[in-house]
C-alpha positions in Angstrom: -7.3 1.7 14.2 -4.4 3.3 15.5 -2.0 4.2 13.0 1.4 2.9 14.8 -0.2 -0.4 14.6 1.3 -0.9 10.8 4.2 1.2 11.6 5.8 -1.1 13.9 9.9 0.0 14.2 9.8 1.6 10.5 12.7 3.7 10.4 11.4 6.2 7.9 7.8 7.5 7.4 5.4 6.6 4.9 1.6 6.5 4.5 1.7 4.5 7.8 3.0 7.0 9.9 1.0 9.8 8.1 3.7 10.7 5.3 2.1 10.8 1.5 4.7 7.6 0.4 4.7 3.7 -0.1 8.0 2.2 1.3 8.9 -1.1 0.8 12.2 -3.3 1.1 14.6 -5.3 -0.5 17.7 -7.9 0.3 20.7 -7.2 -1.0 22.1 -11.0 -0.1 19.2 -12.9 -1.7 17.0 -9.7 -4.1 14.0 -10.6 -2.8 11.1 -7.8 -2.5 8.4 -7.3 0.2 6.1 -4.5 1.6 5.4 -4.1 5.1 8.9 -3.6 7.3 10.7 -6.4 9.0 13.9 -5.5 11.1 15.1 -9.1 8.2 14.8 -10.6 4.9 11.4 -13.3 5.5 13.2 -14.9 2.5 16.8 -15.3 3.6 16.5 -14.2 7.8 19.5 -11.5 6.7 19.6 -8.7 9.1 20.1 -5.7 6.7 17.2 -5.0 4.3 17.3 -2.0 2.3 14.3 0.9 2.3 12.9 2.0 -0.6 10.7 4.5 -1.8 7.8 2.9 -3.7 7.4 4.6 -7.3 3.1 4.4 -6.7 3.2 2.9 -10.2 1.3 -0.9 -10.6 -1.3 -3.0 -11.9 -4.2 -4.0 -10.6 -4.3 -7.5 -9.7 -7.6 -7.9 -8.3 -10.4 -5.4 -6.8 -13.7 -5.2 -4.4 -16.3 -2.9 -3.6 -16.8 -2.5 -0.5 -20.6 -1.8 0.6 -20.7 -2.3 4.8 -18.7 0.0 7.0 -16.7 -2.0 9.0 -17.0 0.9 11.8 -19.8 3.9 12.4 -17.2 6.4 11.6 -16.7 5.2 8.2 -20.4 4.4 7.2 -20.0 7.8 5.3 -17.4 6.5 2.8 -19.4 3.5 1.8 -19.0 2.4 -1.1 -15.6 2.3 -1.7 -12.7 0.6 -4.2 -10.4 -1.5 -2.5 -7.2 -2.9 -4.9 -4.7 -5.1 -4.5 -2.0 -3.6 -7.2 1.5 -4.8 -8.2 3.8 -2.4 -7.9 6.2 -1.6 -10.6 9.1 -2.7 -7.9 7.8 -6.1 -7.5 5.8 -6.1 -4.4 1.9 -6.4 -4.1 -0.1 -3.9 -1.8 -3.7 -3.9 -0.7 -4.8 -0.2 -1.2 -8.0 2.0 -1.7 -9.3 2.9 -5.6 -11.5 4.4 -8.3 -14.0 2.1 -8.0 -14.1 2.2 -11.8 -10.6 0.3 -11.8 -10.6 -3.0 -14.2 -7.8 -6.0 -12.8 -4.9 -5.1 -15.2 -5.3 -1.4 -15.4 -2.3 0.3 -14.6 -2.7 2.6 -11.9 -0.2 5.6 -10.0 -0.8 6.1 -6.6 -1.9 9.5 -4.8 -2.8 9.7 -1.2 -6.3 10.4 0.8 -7.8 10.9 4.0 -10.5 7.8 4.8 -11.1 8.0 8.4 -8.2 9.4 10.8 -6.1 7.9 8.4 -4.2 8.7 5.2 -4.2 6.1 3.1 -2.8 5.2 -0.9 -5.4 5.7 -3.4 -4.8 4.3 -6.8 -6.1 5.7 -9.7 -6.2 4.6 -13.7 -2.9 6.0 -15.0 -3.0 8.8 -18.2 0.3 7.8 -19.8 
């Protein structure tokens, strides 16, 4: 998949454009926080959301182990774990993670190649 698909209009780089970063947005008008770039607040419609750099820390909300690759190019990666993480900043994102992760684990992000794309990868926090 073309990484630009995820990065439609993103003014500053993050993992969707090949940079080792997770960015999220907040609205000064209504205090909403969300993930994946939008040019407006999905809560109140304000046209000037603020772009922020995430810390990469959070808590595992859900995990699933993928045993069947979505394409031949990714067959060498199975099995791999997909996690939903509640970021400390207040948004939820889907990413890759260590297979040993469990719901409720505190995690930190790093970035790894997955096929042609750099993706966030969560591991259990050490401190």
